[in-house]
NUPAVEX-742497 format. One record per residue (C-alpha): residue in three letters; z, y, x. Coordinates in steps of 0.1 Angstrom, whole numbers, m for minus. Each point is the difference from the previous one (the first is absolute). Layout:
// residues N
   resn      up   north    east
    ALA       Z       Y       X
...
END
This chain:
// residues 942
   resn      up   north    east
    MET   m1169    1240    m155
    GLU      33      m1     m18
    SER       8      23     m28
    ALA      23      34      m1
    ALA      24     m15     m25
    ARG       6     m33      31
    GLN       1      25      26
    ARG      27      19     m22
    ALA      19     m31      m8
    GLU       2     m15      35
    ALA      13      35       8
    ALA      25       0     m22
    ARG      17     m37       5
    GLY       7       8      36
    PRO       9     m29      23
    VAL      m1     m33     m10
    PRO      29     m21       3
    ILE      m4     m28      23
    LEU       1     m33     m28
    GLY      14     m31      14
    ARG      10       6      37
    ASP      38       7      m8
    ALA       7     m21      30
    GLU     m27      14      25
    LEU      13      33     m12
    ALA      35      m2       7
    ARG      m6     m15      38
    VAL     m25      28       9
    GLU      29      21     m14
    ARG      25     m11      18
    LEU     m24       1      35
    ALA     m10      38     m15
    ALA      36      10      m1
    PRO      10      22      27
    GLY      18      m5      28
    SER     m11     m44      m8
    GLY     m21     m18      26
    GLY     m22     m27       2
    VAL     m32     m16      m8
    LEU     m18     m14     m30
    LEU     m33     m15      m2
    LEU     m17       1     m35
    VAL     m25     m28      m6
    GLY     m28     m10     m27
    GLU     m34       6     m13
    PRO     m20      30      m5
    GLY       9      20     m32
    LEU      37     m15      m3
    GLY      17      30      11
    LYS       8       1      34
    THR     m10      33       8
    THR      16      16     m30
    LEU      31     m15      10
    LEU      m1      17      35
    GLU      m8      31     m16
    HIS      30      m3     m18
    GLY      17      m6      28
    ARG     m13      28      18
    GLU       8      24     m29
    LEU      34      m8      m1
    ALA       4       3      37
    ARG     m15      34       2
    ARG      22      12     m30
    ALA      30      m8      18
    GLY     m13      19      29
    ARG      m4     m28      21
    HIS     m26      m3      28
    VAL     m34     m14     m13
    LEU     m26     m16      21
    VAL     m31     m14     m16
    ALA     m27     m22      15
    ARG     m30     m13     m29
    CYS     m24     m23      21
    ALA     m32       1      m5
    ARG     m26     m24       6
    GLY     m19      24      14
    GLU      17       2      31
    ARG      11     m34       9
    GLU     m26       8      28
    LEU      18      28      14
    PRO      29     m16      23
    PHE      37      15     m11
    ALA     m12      24     m31
    ALA      23     m13     m23
    LEU      27       9      24
    HIS     m15      36       8
    GLN       5       5     m37
    LEU      36     m11      m4
    LEU      11      19      30
    LEU     m19      31      m3
    PRO      29      24     m10
    ARG      19     m15      27
    LEU     m22       2      32
    ASP      11      38       9
    ARG      35     m24      11
    LEU     m21     m22      23
    ASP      19      16      29
    ARG      35     m13     m13
    LEU     m10     m35       3
    PRO      10     m12      39
    ALA     m27       2      23
    PRO     m18     m35      m1
    GLN       0       1     m41
    ALA     m14      36       2
    ARG     m29      m9      22
    ALA      m9     m39     m21
    LEU      m2      27     m34
    GLY     m17      23      16
    ALA     m30     m22      15
    ALA       0     m24     m35
    LEU      m3      31     m23
    GLY     m28      20      24
    LEU      24      29       6
    HIS      m7      m5      38
    GLU     m26     m12      24
    THR      10     m33      17
    THR     m18     m30      17
    ALA      30     m20      m2
    VAL       3     m26     m34
    PRO      34      14     m15
    ASP      30     m20       3
    ARG       5     m19     m33
    LEU      34      m1       1
    HIS       8      34       6
    LEU     m27      13     m24
    ALA      19     m17     m27
    ALA      31       7      11
    GLY     m10      34       1
    ALA     m17      m1     m33
    LEU      37     m15     m11
    THR      17      27      15
    LEU     m20      27     m18
    LEU       2     m19     m34
    CYS      39       2       1
    ASP      m2      35      14
    VAL       9      30     m24
    GLY     m13      35       0
    PRO      m7      31     m23
    SER     m32     m10     m19
    THR     m16     m24     m19
    THR     m36     m11      m6
    ASP       2      16     m38
    GLY      22      33      13
    SER      31      m8      m9
    SER      27      11      19
    GLY      19     m33      10
    SER      35      m5       5
    ASP      22     m26      17
    GLY      m5     m25     m28
    GLY     m25     m16      24
    THR     m37     m11      m1
    LEU     m23     m20     m21
    ALA     m32     m13      12
    MET     m24     m11     m21
    VAL     m32     m22      12
    ASP     m22     m10     m30
    ASP     m31     m25       1
    LEU      16     m17      33
    HIS     m27     m27      m2
    TRP     m25      29       9
    ALA      19      14      30
    ASP     m16      m2      35
    ASP      15     m30      17
    ALA      13      25      26
    SER      20      16     m27
    ARG      10     m29     m19
    ASP      16     m19      33
    VAL      22      36       7
    LEU       8       1     m39
    LEU      11     m36      m4
    PHE      23       3      37
    CYS      16      30     m16
    ALA       3     m16     m35
    ARG      18     m29      16
    ARG      24      21      18
    LEU       8      22     m32
    ALA       5     m33     m20
    ASP      35      m3       7
    ALA       1      35     m24
    ALA       9      21      34
    ALA      18      32     m17
    GLY     m23      32     m10
    THR     m38     m18       4
    SER     m14     m22     m27
    LEU     m35      m5       1
    LEU     m20     m11     m31
    LEU     m30     m23       4
    SER     m28     m15     m25
    THR     m28     m27      10
    ARG     m15     m29     m16
    PRO       9     m34      m7
    GLU     m27     m10      31
    ALA      19      14      24
    PRO      38      m6      m5
    GLU      28       9      30
    PRO      33     m14       5
    LEU      20      30     m17
    PRO      19       9     m26
    THR     m31      m6     m28
    ILE      m4       8     m38
    THR     m25     m22     m10
    LEU     m19      18     m33
    SER      m8     m22     m29
    SER     m18      10     m26
    LEU      18      15     m35
    ASP       6     m24     m26
    PRO     m19       5     m32
    ARG      28      22     m18
    ASP       5      21      30
    ALA     m44       4       3
    ALA       1       9     m36
    ARG      21      30       4
    VAL     m20       9      25
    LEU     m26       4     m24
    ASP      20      16     m23
    LEU       9      29      26
    GLN     m41      10       7
    PRO     m10      37     m14
    VAL     m23     m23     m20
    PRO      16     m36     m11
    PRO     m30     m19      m5
    ALA     m13     m17     m34
    ALA      18     m31     m16
    ALA     m29     m17       2
    VAL      m6       0      36
    ARG      39      m3      10
    HIS       5     m33       9
    ASP     m33      m3      21
    LEU      13      24      18
    ILE      31     m16       4
    GLN     m14     m32       8
    HIS     m29      16      28
    ALA      25      23      15
    ALA      24     m31       4
    GLY      29      21      11
    ASN     m13      22      19
    PRO      11      38      m3
    LEU     m31      21      10
    ALA     m23     m26     m15
    LEU      20       7     m34
    VAL      m4      37       5
    GLU     m37      m2      12
    LEU     m15     m23     m20
    SER      17      17     m34
    ARG     m17      33       4
    ALA     m27       9     m23
    ASP     m27     m10      16
    ALA      11     m32      17
    ALA      18     m12     m33
    VAL     m20     m30      m8
    PRO      m2     m23      31
    SER     m34      m8      15
    PRO      m7     m38      m2
    ALA       7     m26      27
    PRO     m25      m8      23
    PRO     m11     m37      m8
    ASP      27     m19      27
    GLY      30      14     m19
    PRO      20      33      m6
    TRP      m2      26      26
    PRO      27       8      23
    VAL      19      25     m10
    SER       0      20      30
    GLU     m41      m1      m6
    ARG      13      11     m36
    ILE      13      26      13
    GLU     m27      13      26
    ARG     m24      m5     m31
    ALA      19      21     m23
    PHE      m2      30      24
    ALA     m36      m6       9
    SER      m7       3     m35
    ARG       9      37      m1
    LEU     m23      13      29
    PRO     m34      m2     m24
    ALA      13      32     m19
    LEU      14      22      31
    PRO     m28      25      16
    ALA     m19      m9      21
    PRO      19      25      29
    THR      28     m17     m13
    ARG     m14     m36      11
    ARG      m9      13      32
    LEU      34      12      10
    LEU      17     m28      m9
    LEU     m22     m28      16
    LEU       6      23      33
    ALA      38       1      m4
    ALA      m5     m42      m9
    ALA     m18      m3      33
    ALA      23      29      23
    ASP      28     m21      20
    GLY      28      23     m13
    ASP       9      24     m25
    ASP     m10      30      17
    LEU     m19      20     m23
    ALA     m15      22      27
    PRO     m27     m21      13
    VAL      m6     m11     m34
    LEU      m6      34     m10
    ALA     m26       5      33
    ALA     m17     m33      m7
    ALA      m8      15     m34
    GLY     m12      34      10
    PRO     m35      11      11
    GLY     m17     m17      29
    PRO     m24     m25      14
    ALA      26     m26      m1
    SER       6       5     m37
    ALA     m28      m2     m13
    ALA       8     m34      m4
    VAL      25       4     m28
    GLY     m14      30     m14
    ASP       9      37       8
    VAL      34      15     m18
    PRO       1      37      m1
    ASP      28      14      20
    ASP      16      20     m28
    ASP      m1     m30     m22
    ARG      14     m26      23
    LEU      34      m5     m13
    ALA      m9       9     m34
    ALA     m23     m32      m2
    TRP      34     m20       8
    ALA      11       7     m32
    PRO     m16     m23     m24
    ALA      13     m29      26
    GLU      37      16      m4
    THR      m5       3     m37
    ALA     m15     m43      m3
    GLY      34      m8      22
    LEU     m19     m10      32
    VAL      11      23      23
    HIS      26      25       6
    LEU      m2      30      20
    ASP      31      15      25
    GLY      m7      29      15
    PRO     m20     m16      31
    ARG       2     m32     m11
    PHE     m10     m23     m24
    ARG      11     m32     m16
    PHE     m18     m25     m21
    ARG      21     m12     m32
    HIS       1     m36      18
    PRO     m18     m15      31
    LEU     m20     m20     m28
    ALA     m10      31     m12
    ARG     m16       9      34
    ALA     m16     m34       1
    ALA     m17       0     m38
    VAL     m13      35      15
    TYR     m15     m14      35
    HIS     m14     m30     m18
    ALA     m16      11     m28
    ALA     m24      26      24
    PRO     m33     m17      14
    PHE       2      m8      35
    ALA     m24      30       6
    GLU      24      23     m11
    ARG      33     m15      16
    ARG     m27      m1      34
    GLY      m2      37     m11
    ALA      34       7      m2
    HIS      10     m14      37
    LEU     m29      15      19
    ALA      11      37     m20
    LEU      38     m13      10
    ALA     m13      m4      33
    GLU     m12      30       5
    VAL      30      23      m8
    VAL      28     m21      16
    ASP      14      10      31
    ASP      15     m32      12
    LEU     m23     m22      23
    ASP      14     m35     m11
    ARG      m5      15     m37
    ARG     m35      12       0
    ALA     m10     m34      18
    TRP      17     m22     m27
    HIS     m15      20     m27
    ARG     m40      m1      21
    ALA      11     m38      m2
    ALA       2      m2     m36
    ALA     m35      16      m5
    ALA     m14     m22      25
    VAL     m26     m25     m15
    GLY      m9     m16      28
    PRO       5      m5      36
    ASP       6      34      16
    THR       6       4      36
    ALA      14      35       0
    VAL      25     m10     m28
    ALA      12     m30      20
    THR       1      17      30
    ASP      23      27     m17
    LEU      22     m28     m17
    GLU       6     m18      37
    ALA      10      34       9
    THR      29       0     m30
    ALA       8     m32      12
    ASP      11      12      34
    ARG      19      32     m15
    ALA      18     m23     m20
    ARG       6     m24      25
    GLU      17      27      22
    ARG      21       9     m27
    GLY      17     m38      m5
    GLY     m24      m1     m32
    TRP     m13     m35       4
    ALA     m10     m12     m36
    ALA     m21      34      m3
    SER     m18     m11      33
    ALA      m5     m32      m5
    ARG     m13      12     m36
    ALA     m26      29      17
    LEU     m11     m25      27
    GLU     m10     m22     m29
    ARG     m18      21     m19
    ALA     m20      16      28
    GLY      m6     m39       7
    GLU     m13      m1     m36
    LEU     m23      28       9
    SER     m13      m9      34
    ALA     m38      m2       1
    ASP       3     m19      27
    PRO      15     m37      m3
    ASP      15      m4      33
    GLU      16      38      m5
    ALA      12     m12     m32
    ALA      12     m35      16
    ARG      16      25      26
    ARG      23      20     m22
    PHE      12     m32     m23
    VAL      11      m9      33
    LEU      18      31       6
    ALA      16       1     m36
    ALA      13     m34       6
    PRO      29      10      26
    ALA      13      30     m19
    ALA      m2     m23     m29
    MET      20     m26      16
    TYR      24      26       7
    THR       7       0     m36
    GLY       7     m35       1
    ARG     m26      m3     m31
    THR     m12     m36      11
    ALA     m28      m2     m26
    TRP      m9      32       5
    VAL      m8      m8      40
    GLU     m18     m30     m12
    ARG     m22      18     m19
    LEU      m9      23      29
    ALA      m6     m26      21
    ASP     m20     m20     m25
    ARG     m22      36      m4
    ALA      m3       2      37
    LEU     m15     m39       3
    GLU     m24       7     m29
    ALA     m11      31      15
    THR     m11     m12      32
    ASP     m10     m24      31
    ASP      12      13      26
    GLU      25     m23      18
    HIS      25      24      11
    THR       3      13     m28
    ARG       5     m28     m20
    TRP      25     m17      23
    GLU      21      35      m7
    ALA      m4      m7     m40
    ASP      12     m35       3
    LEU      29       7      23
    TYR      13      25     m29
    GLY     m12     m26     m27
    GLY      19     m24      15
    TRP      27      23       4
    ALA       4       2     m36
    ALA      m1     m33     m11
    ALA      27      m8      26
    SER      28      16     m25
    THR     m16     m24     m26
    PRO       4     m39      m3
    ARG     m35      m4      11
    HIS      13      m8      34
    ARG     m28     m25      11
    ALA     m29      26     m12
    ALA      16      29      19
    VAL       8     m22      35
    GLU     m33     m13      m1
    ARG     m19      36      m7
    LEU      26      15      26
    THR      m7     m31      28
    THR     m37       3      m6
    VAL       3      33      12
    ALA      16      m4      32
    ARG     m21     m27       7
    ARG     m32      18      m3
    ALA      13      31      15
    GLY      22     m14      25
    ALA     m25       5      29
    SER     m15      41      m8
    ASP      30      15     m17
    PRO      30     m21      14
    GLN      25      27     m15
    LEU     m13      m6     m37
    ALA       1     m38       4
    LEU      38       7       8
    ALA       4      21     m29
    ALA     m13     m22     m21
    LEU      25     m31      14
    ALA      29      22     m10
    PRO      m2      m4     m37
    ALA     m16     m36      m3
    ALA      33     m11      21
    VAL      20      16     m30
    THR     m20     m17     m27
    ALA       1     m32      21
    TYR      35       0       2
    TYR       6      12     m41
    SER     m20     m31      m6
    GLY      17     m24      21
    ASP     m31     m24       6
    ASP       1     m11      39
    GLU     m38       2      m6
    LEU      m3      38      m5
    ILE      27       2      24
    ASP     m15     m18      27
    ASP     m33      11      m7
    VAL      10      42      11
    ALA      19     m13      29
    ARG     m32     m17      13
    CYS     m18      30     m10
    LEU      23      20      25
    GLU       0     m20      30
    ALA     m36       2      m3
    LEU       2      33       5
    HIS      17      m5      29
    PRO      25      25      m3
    ASP      23      17      21
    ASP      35     m10      m5
    THR      12      37      m3
    VAL     m18       6     m26
    PRO      17       4     m33
    VAL     m21     m19     m23
    THR       5     m29      25
    ALA      34      m5      m8
    TRP      m3       2     m34
    VAL     m24     m25      m8
    ARG      18     m26      28
    ALA      32      11     m19
    ALA     m13     m15     m33
    ALA     m17     m31      16
    ALA      29      m9      23
    PRO      32      18     m15
    PHE      21     m18      17
    ALA     m13      m7      34
    PRO       9      17      34
    ALA     m32      10       6
    SER      m1      22     m31
    ARG      34      21       8
    ALA     m13       3      41
    THR     m32      13     m18
    LEU      18      26     m20
    ASP      24       8      29
    GLY     m32      11      20
    ALA     m16      18     m25
    VAL      26      19     m12
    ARG      12      11      37
    ALA     m40       7      10
    ALA       2      25     m34
    THR      m4      35      11
    HIS      m6      11     m33
    LEU      10     m14     m32
    GLY     m20      16     m29
    ILE      m6     m18     m36
    SER     m24     m29      11
    GLU      25     m11      28
    LEU      34       7     m18
    ASN     m14     m21     m29
    VAL      m8     m32      18
    LEU      24       1      25
    GLY      26       3     m25
    GLY     m13     m27     m22
    ALA      m1     m21      32
    ALA      36      10       6
    TRP      12     m11     m35
    MET     m21     m32       4
    LEU      16      m9      34
    ASP      37       5     m12
    GLU       8      34      24
    THR       9      11     m37
    GLY      15      30      20
    LEU     m30      10      17
    ALA     m22      m3     m32
    ALA      25      24     m20
    ARG      m3      27      27
    LEU     m39      m2       3
    LEU     m11      m4     m39
    GLY      27      29      m5
    GLU     m21      24      24
    LEU     m30     m15     m13
    LEU      10      11     m39
    GLU      13      37      18
    LEU     m39       1      11
    PHE     m11      m9     m36
    ALA      17      34     m13
    HIS     m12      17      31
    GLY     m38      m1      m7
    PRO     m23     m27     m13
    THR       7     m22     m25
    GLN      25      m4     m25
    GLY     m12     m32     m26
    ALA      m6     m23      32
    ASN      33       3      10
    ALA      15     m27     m28
    LEU      m5     m29      21
    VAL      19      14      31
    THR      26      11     m23
    ALA       5     m33     m15
    THR       3     m15      33
    LEU      24      26      12
    ALA      21     m12     m33
    ALA      m2     m38      13
    ALA      14      10      36
    LEU      26      23     m16
    HIS      14     m27     m20
    GLU      m1     m21      31
    LEU      20      22      16
    GLY      28       5     m24
    ARG     m10      37     m11
    TRP      m6     m12     m33
    ASP       3      37     m19
    ASP     m27      13      21
    ALA     m21     m30     m11
    GLN       4       4     m38
    GLY     m16      34      10
    HIS     m28      m8      14
    VAL      m2     m31     m23
    GLU      m4      28     m29
    ASP     m24      18      19
    ALA     m24     m28      13
    VAL       1     m14     m40
    ARG      m8      33      m9
    VAL     m32       7      22
    ALA     m12     m35      m3
    GLU      m2       5     m37
    ALA     m17      30       0
    THR     m27      m4      25
    GLY      m5     m39     m10
    MET      16     m23      25
    PRO      13     m28     m22
    VAL       9     m22      31
    VAL      17      32      19
    ARG      19       2     m37
    ALA      14     m34       5
    ALA       9      m4      34
    ALA      22      32      m7
    VAL      12     m16     m34
    GLU       8     m31      20
    THR      21      20      25
    ALA      19      14     m29
    ALA       6     m31     m11
    LEU      21     m10      30
    LEU      16      28      m2
    ALA      14      m7     m32
    ALA       8     m36       8
    GLY      16      11      29
    ARG      25      25     m19
    GLY       7     m28     m26
    ARG     m24      11     m29
    ALA     m15     m35      m1
    ASP     m13       9     m40
    GLU     m17      30      14
    ALA     m15     m20      32
    ARG     m13     m30     m22
    GLU     m19      28     m20
    LEU     m11      20      29
    ALA     m13     m32      18
    GLN     m19     m11     m32
    HIS     m18      34       0
    ALA     m12      m2      36
    LEU     m10     m35      m3
    ALA     m19       6     m33
    ASP     m16      32      19
    VAL     m20     m25      25
    GLY      m7     m33     m21
    PRO      11     m35      14
    GLY     m12      m6      35
    ALA     m21      34       6
    THR      24      17      23
    ARG      24     m25      15
    SER      22      28      20
    VAL      11      15     m31
    GLU       1     m30     m20
    VAL      24     m14      24
    ARG      19      31       4
    ALA       7       1     m38
    ARG      12     m40       3
    GLN      27       7      21
    ALA      15      30     m18
    LEU      m2     m23     m34
    GLY      20     m24      27
    LEU      27      22      11
    ALA       4      17     m37
    SER       3     m41     m11
    LEU      29      m3      31
    VAL      13      29     m10
    ALA       6     m10     m36
    GLY      10     m34      14
    GLU     m29     m22     m13
    PRO      m9     m19      35
    GLU     m25     m20     m18
    ALA     m20      24     m15
    ALA       5      21      35
    TYR     m15     m34      16
    ASP     m28      m6     m21
    ALA     m12      42       7
    LEU       1      m2      34
    ARG     m12     m39       3
    ARG     m34      16     m12
    THR       0      23      32
    PHE      m9     m31      24
    ALA     m26     m26      m5
    PRO      10     m37      m9
    ASP      m3      m9      35
    GLY      27      25       9
    ARG     m25      29      16
    PRO       2      35      m9
    THR     m25       7     m27
    HIS      m2      40      16
    ARG      m1      m7      37
    HIS      25      32       4
    ALA      17       7     m38
    SER      14     m35      m2
    VAL      19      m4      33
    HIS      24      29      m7
    GLY      13     m21     m35
    ILE      14     m33      20
    ALA      32       7       0
    LEU      m2      12     m40
    LEU     m12     m37      m5
    ALA      24     m17      23
    SER      31      20     m21
    ALA     m16     m12     m31
    ALA      m3     m32       9
    ALA      37       1      13
    ARG      13      13     m30
    ALA     m17     m25     m24
    ASP      13     m27      23
    ARG     m26     m27      m7
    PRO      m9     m25      25
    GLU     m40       4     m10
    ARG       0      38       1
    LEU      21      m1      34
    ASP     m25     m25      12
    ASP     m31      19     m12
    ALA      14      32      16
    ALA       7     m13      32
    GLN     m39     m16      m3
    VAL      m8      40      m2
    LEU      20      11      26
    SER     m15     m23      26
    ALA     m36      13     m10
    VAL      12      31       1
    THR      17       1      34
    ALA     m35     m19      12
    HIS     m23      28     m12
    VAL      19      30      13
    GLY       4     m14      36
    ASP      27      m4      26
    ALA       1      41       3
    PRO      m5      14     m35
    GLY      26      26       8
    PRO      34      12      m9
    ARG       2       7     m37
    VAL     m25     m33      m5
    ALA      24     m17      22
    ALA      32      12     m17
    LEU     m13     m15     m34
    LEU      m9     m30      13
    HIS      35      m5      18
    HIS      15       9     m38
    ALA     m22     m25     m17
    ARG       7     m25      22
    ALA      41       5      m2
    LEU      m5      m2     m41
    LEU     m16     m32       5
    ALA      20     m18      28
    SER      33     m18       0
    PRO      37      23      m1
    ASP       4      m8      36
    ASP     m35      11      13
    ALA      m4      26     m25
    VAL      26      27      19
    ALA     m21      m5      32
    GLU     m35       9     m20
    TYR      17      32     m18
    ARG      14      15      36
    ALA     m37      m8      14
    ALA     m11      23     m27
    LEU      23      26       5
    ALA      m3      m1      41
    ASP     m29      25       4
    PRO      13      36      m7
    ALA     m34       7     m11
    GLY       5     m16     m34
    ALA      20      28      m7
    THR     m31      15     m10
    TRP       0     m20     m28
    PRO      32       5     m18
    PHE      m4     m19     m35
    GLU     m12     m29      16
    ARG      26       4      28
    ALA      29       6     m24
    LEU     m12     m29     m19
    VAL       6     m23      33
    ARG      33      17       2
    LEU       7      m9     m33
    ASP     m11     m38      m3
    LEU      20      m5      34
    GLY      29      19     m13
    GLU      m1     m25     m30
    ARG      m3     m29      21
    LEU      25       8      26
    ARG      29       6     m28
    ARG      m7     m37     m10
    LEU       1     m11      33
    GLN      39      17      m1
    ARG     m11      25      27
    VAL      11      26     m21
    SER       3      31      28
    GLU     m34      m6       9
    ALA     m12      m3     m33
    ARG      21      35      m9
    THR     m21      20      27
    GLU     m37     m18     m13
    LEU      10       8     m35
    SER      11      37       8
    ALA     m31       8      19
    ALA     m21     m16     m28
    ARG      19      19     m24
    GLU       1      37      18
    THR     m39      m5       4
    PHE      m8     m10     m38
    LEU      17      33     m11
    ARG     m20      22      22
    ILE     m33      m7      m9
    GLY      10      m9     m37
    ALA       0     m39      m3
    ALA      28      m1     m28
    SER      m1     m31     m11
    PHE       1     m14      35
    ALA      32      23       8
    ASP      16     m18     m28
    ARG      m8     m32      10
    ALA      11      10      38
    SER      34      11     m17
    ALA       6     m24     m24
    GLU      m4     m27      34
    LEU      24      27      22
    ARG      25      m2     m33
    ALA       0     m39       9
    ALA       7       0      34
    GLY      32      22      m6
    VAL     m14      38       0
    ALA      14      23     m20
    VAL     m35      19     m14
    ALA      m2      23     m24
    GLU     m23      m2     m32
    ARG     m28      15      12
    THR      m6      40     m15
    PRO     m29      12      m9
    ASP     m16      17      28
    ALA      m1      42      m9
    LEU     m32       3      15
    ALA     m18     m32     m14
    GLN       3      21     m35
    LEU     m24      25      16
    THR     m41      m3       2
    PRO     m15      m7      33
    GLN     m10      36       4
    GLN      36      13     m11
    ARG      16     m19      23
    ARG     m25      11      33
    ILE       9      37     m13
    VAL      42      m8       1
    ARG      m4     m16      34
    LEU     m21      32      13
    ALA      23      20     m15
    ALA      32     m18      17
    GLU     m20       5      32
    GLY       5      43       0
    ARG     m32       2     m14
    SER     m10      29     m23
    ASN     m18      m4     m33
    ARG     m30      17      16
    GLU       2     m23      33
    ILE       3     m29     m31
    ALA     m28      13     m14
    GLU     m24       4      28
    ARG       7     m36      10
    LEU      m5     m13     m32
    PHE     m23      20     m11
    LEU      14       9     m30
    SER      10      36     m15
    PRO      36      16      11
    ARG       3       5     m35
    THR      m4     m36      m7
    VAL      21     m12      27
    GLY      31      26     m11
    PHE      m3     m14     m35
    HIS       1     m38      13
    LEU      32      10      23
    TYR      18      18     m36
    ARG      m5     m36     m23
    VAL      11     m21      31
    PHE      34      16       9
    PRO      17      m9     m29
    LEU     m14     m33      m2
    LEU      12      m6      36
    GLY      34      15     m11
    VAL      m7      28      31
    THR       2      36      m4
    SER     m12       9      34
    ARG     m25      m6      25
    GLY      23     m12      27
    GLN      14     m24     m24
    LEU     m30     m16       0
    ARG      m1      m8      34
    ASP      30     m22      m3
    LEU     m15     m14     m32
    VAL     m34     m11      18
    ASP      18     m12      34
    ALA      22     m27     m18
    GLY     m34     m11     m20
    ALA     m16      m9      38
    SER      28     m23      17
    GLU     m26     m17      20
    PRO     m26      14      16
    GLY     m40      m9      m8
    PRO     m23      m6      30
    VAL     m15      26      14
    ILE     m38       6       0
END
């Protein structure tokens, strides 16, 4: 126990300054200032001061009259969907009726404010949360009245937030990151869970600041242990404070295998105080540590008289609150009205883990008796289980059902997994593991899905259950470079299940075709196609269209199958849109692909999945790039990369990065394109994922052409074809044939031209007589580049003959540019001007600035007075700002724009406030003229 002198010294000293964090304090204080906005994520190991900095910002905001919202995430609430979001928004839930009706319904359903059987619409839910965050009102969480200084929202320990809340909070953070006026968001997390947000990574204090921390302690440590304390604390402020206490001033011996980790040292320091506490206090602390929140009422109820409390010892009613005092004096916990707070999460962990299992079990049983919430009760009983327990497993399955109804897929999967672990019947355990797999799949976490599949396989010999487990396990592997293993696992399911469950067999072939396509391995692709034909599929079944597209991407029969499947579809749900959208992109039905995949992302937002959309988003980004909608493509690339990184999908991440590389090359940023392409190549490794490898090398080739390095371009592009000229990937390689011919023509070396002609001949044979308008145009373009001057013009004209070629504006503009150059050199100046002008307009519209400059130079050489290109006013804006400007130019209100883009009206208004001076306008009416001037050539209609 602390001495009275120490207590008096601590009280007299007052608040201890935050040392060694000047830069961090400045950023936190800027964000907490009245009227400020934006996001700041504090990242650091336990004890480095994340919470201290957040509390400093909260106190500054409170004193300044800002509205303050707080959520302190707790490990015990990770299994309760939207628990952290509920805590943060609780003071504003009375304003739910101010929201647009779809947002109010979704948010109310997610937070359990009304009963519903429909899964909440995720985008409306997230947009509603954002709107409430940006709203202002008469009260704050800590009783201050607030003013027009806006809102500061604080979320501590984001790494312990339930997955559903975390997704919504990150949605809000990404939209507030542009410093929307009046709303600030401060978050903290540990290094293992970083996010792409404005971030401060806290480092250890240097020895000088560490020494100052020790000097400021109520009882500074003796000189004899001071050096050791600084060494053992490793610059961790909490470790310095806790290890310097009188009862921990001499560090414990290190274990044989090396020094204790700092976090473990801190936990041991907290645990060292427990033996000196009275038994009733220790019992209350254990109940608090086992509780899944910070509500004092259930802890006191669990400690009170009653049968269940016998497991942890009775505390008389009159003495329950008094029993907390020694724990507060020991610096382990703090009571604040109806709430309690541990000194630090490590203190909570120390209390919990210091108790024997029998006492922890008793605490959970006591809490289970007093909590009202069925889900909390089920998890407490599960924590107390010492073996299979059918009743608890049944309760957890019901908890999983409730979580799924609210859109809490991660919570549902965890509950089902734990239910499987507690199932006495192995077949029941396997059934629950299999039920958990699609819930985990909807989070996109491939390693988790694979683990659940393996656990189901270990638990049962039931054939059908094992097929289902292998289907989910194969899906998980399909998102990694383990292509052969995934295809073999999935095709085995298709062959074995085909006779008795053809639907399951077809379901297995969809991800099998994805991973076979990624691999580029002809053997794997053909094996999937053979499995499909063995099932004698209906040509109108969407999966049939997808598999045939992967196997024969340039065959008229594949396009006919797609057309038939689209026409026959009476309802396009998630699975149908998924495979038909992928097939359309593969078959160069690019406009159709963008429409179907866009609808699919909307459905994802309306229900079951969040993480599993990474592949769809990456594919949609590729389609939008091909359609010349480069701003939209860039936004989807960023979304795909973020989700793929968060969910463990390296191949999907690489596919998105390769599109980013192509976009950068098309915009003339050669160095950036090369860096991105190399990242994509590094993600997949040589020869493992040919589809990514081929497109990354195409980006490298285009970047070298932009940089005026045709030899380097040819070398990069030539590696996408085999030595005999055949494509190394039956689909992806073909689209680079015109770039290869361009590099050969610009290198102007006979051996390059001959080699390119050989490749062109092999590709022509590979695609057949009717490959579709896009590939036909690419082949004509390549022939023109390699032809004699007299023959070239006819080939260029052939490349432009089909009006469908306008679907791919960048490729078509390249044809016009090359044709214009050729015509000018043939002294056909009038014709040259027509082609060059059309090419330039397209390049300017889609954002291919360096190519527009090249077309301008050719026009000047043809005698056309072309002004120097001035930077596009809209080009200086972010993609989101451009979308807001375009919608505002259409006459939409801030509220309408906010609902369309899932932002808050306040954020929309702030963006417009910022961009008006950048664009040189003062009214919305002027935006219309600006937007019209930047869209002189309409894009393809999809």
